[in-house]
N, C-alpha and C positions, 0 to 999 in steps of 0.2 A: 650368405658367405660361401664362396667357392673353396673347397678344400684344395690343398697343394697336392697335385698328382704328377708323378713322373710320366710324361707323355712318350718317352722313349720306349717304354714297354708296350708293345702292340697288343699283347693279350690281356691287358688290364682294362676292365670295364669301369668307368667312373661311378656307375650306379650301384655296382656290386659292393655291399658293405663288407663282405668277408675278405675282399681283396685289398681293402684299405689298410694302411699302417695302423698300429695300435692307438695312436693319439688322434686319429682322424674321426672316429665315431663320436667323440665328445663334441667336436666342431659341428657335426651334423645334428647332434642333439640340441645344441644351442640354437642352431638355425631353425629347428623344429619348434622352438619356443616362440618364434615369431608368428607361427600359425595359430597360436592361442594356447598351446599346452605348456604351462610353466615347468621348468626343469630345475631341480635342485643343483646348486653349485653354479648358477648362472653368473659368469664373470664379466659379461658384457654390459650388465646393468639395464637389461631390457625390462620394460614394465608392461609390454603388450600382453593382454589376456589376463592381467591381474586387476582386481577391483580395488580402487582406493577408497578409504573411509570417507563418507560425505562430510563436508566442512560444516561447521556450525554457522547458521545465518548471522550476519553482522547486524548489530543494533544500529538503526539509523537515528541519529540525534538531530533535532531541529537547529537550523542556522540562527533563527530568531524566535524568541518566545514572546507572544503578544499578551498572554494572560499573566495574572499576578497571584502569588501565593500569600495568603494572609497569615498573621501570627497565630491565629487559632487553628491552623491546619487546613482551612478551606481555601478554595481558589476561585478567582473571578475572571470573567472574560467578557468582552464586548463584541457583539456581532451586528452586522448591518446588512440589509437587503432592501433594495428599492429605496423608499424613504423611511423604512422602519429601523428602529434601534432597539436592541435587547441587551440588557446587562444580566449575566447569569452568574450565580454563586453556587458552587458545587461543594458539598460537604458529605462526609460519611454518614450513612443513615440507612433507612429502610426502603428507599425508593419513592418517597413522597415528592410530588412536583406541584409547586404553587406558582401561579402567574398573576402578578398584580393583586396578590391577596386572595385570589380565587382558585378553586379546584382546577386541576389540569383538564379534565374532561368537560368541565363547564365553560372554560375559556376557549378551548379548541374543540367545538362539537363535531367537526368533520374528522373522520377517522384518518384520512390521508395525512392531515397535518400532525396528528398525534404520532402516527407511525414514522413520519419524517423526523420528528424530534427524538423519538426513542431509538432510531437506527444507529447513531454512533455509540450509544450505551450498549446495545446488543452486540455490535461488532467488537467491542472491547471486552465484553463479558462483565460489565459493571451494572447491568440492568437489575434494579432491585437492591443495589448495594450503596447507592449514593442518593442524597436528597438534592433537589434543585429548587432554588428560589430565583424567580425571574421577574425583572421589571422591564416591560416592553412598552414602547411608545411609538407613535407615528405609523403611517402606512395602514395597510389592511391586515386581515387575519393571515393570508398567505405570506405576505412580506414579513410579518412578525415571526411566523413559524420558521422561515428561512434564516432570519436573524438569530433566533434562539439556537439553531443548529450550529452556526458559526461560533457564537459566544460559548456554547457548551464545549465544542471541540477545543477552543483556545484555552478554556479553563482547565480541562482535563490534561492538555498538553503541558501546561505550566505545573500541574500537580505531579505528573509522571511523564517526563520527557522521553522515556523508553518506548512509549506507545505512539510516538510520532509517525512511525512507518505505517501503522494500521490506519491512523487518521488520514494521513496523506494519500494512501492508496485508495481509500474510500471516497476521497474528494470532499471530506468534511471541513478541511482547513482552507478551502478555496473560496474567496469572496466572489459571489455572483454579482458581477458589475453591470448586469443588464438594467437599464433604467428606461423610463418612458421618454420617448423622443419629444423634444419641445415643439410647440405649435409654431408654424411659419405664417408670416403675413401673406395675405392673398390666398390662403388655404383655410379650410374649415378646421382641420386638425394638423398633425405633423406632415402628412402627405395627402390626405383627402382634400380634394378640391370642392368648391361649391358646385351645386348642381347647375349644369348648363342646359339652357333651353334655346333651341334654334329658332323657334317661332312662338 
């Protein structure tokens, strides 16, 4: 902001603060607040150089909830991957996981599949605090593990919708729609042709 200065006076230097009228230094002080130094009594409402308090993150609620909460307080969710289907029941407990009546480590002997299933619980901080009862069918071990993850995420989302943001950001609520491509006639597989022999 440029102060009002009488230009008729040739001896007046606009930079010299001592030569300014009494009300002009306040204008310069307010202008100095634009450079980052807050000045008390700022009547212009400038907020440059002042730090605003960080806003609380908003809770993202789901648009649709695919799991169901049971009367006993547990929640169920169905997950699918390839041709596998897993129905997961989540209830408060000590972290016990059973799949088709068998122990978790016995049903999924590969550590990669076990870590995949435990990932949503660890991301939410619920690992060791809930029990899982899983009924899986169809497909193979890897497909069933992916189906359990989706069913688990849907059940937890139904139980506590406030955790939707963490589940969504981790990709646990996304249905992996990759399937085996169908075989085509005239081909050995979906795209593989029969061996060609010229002679």
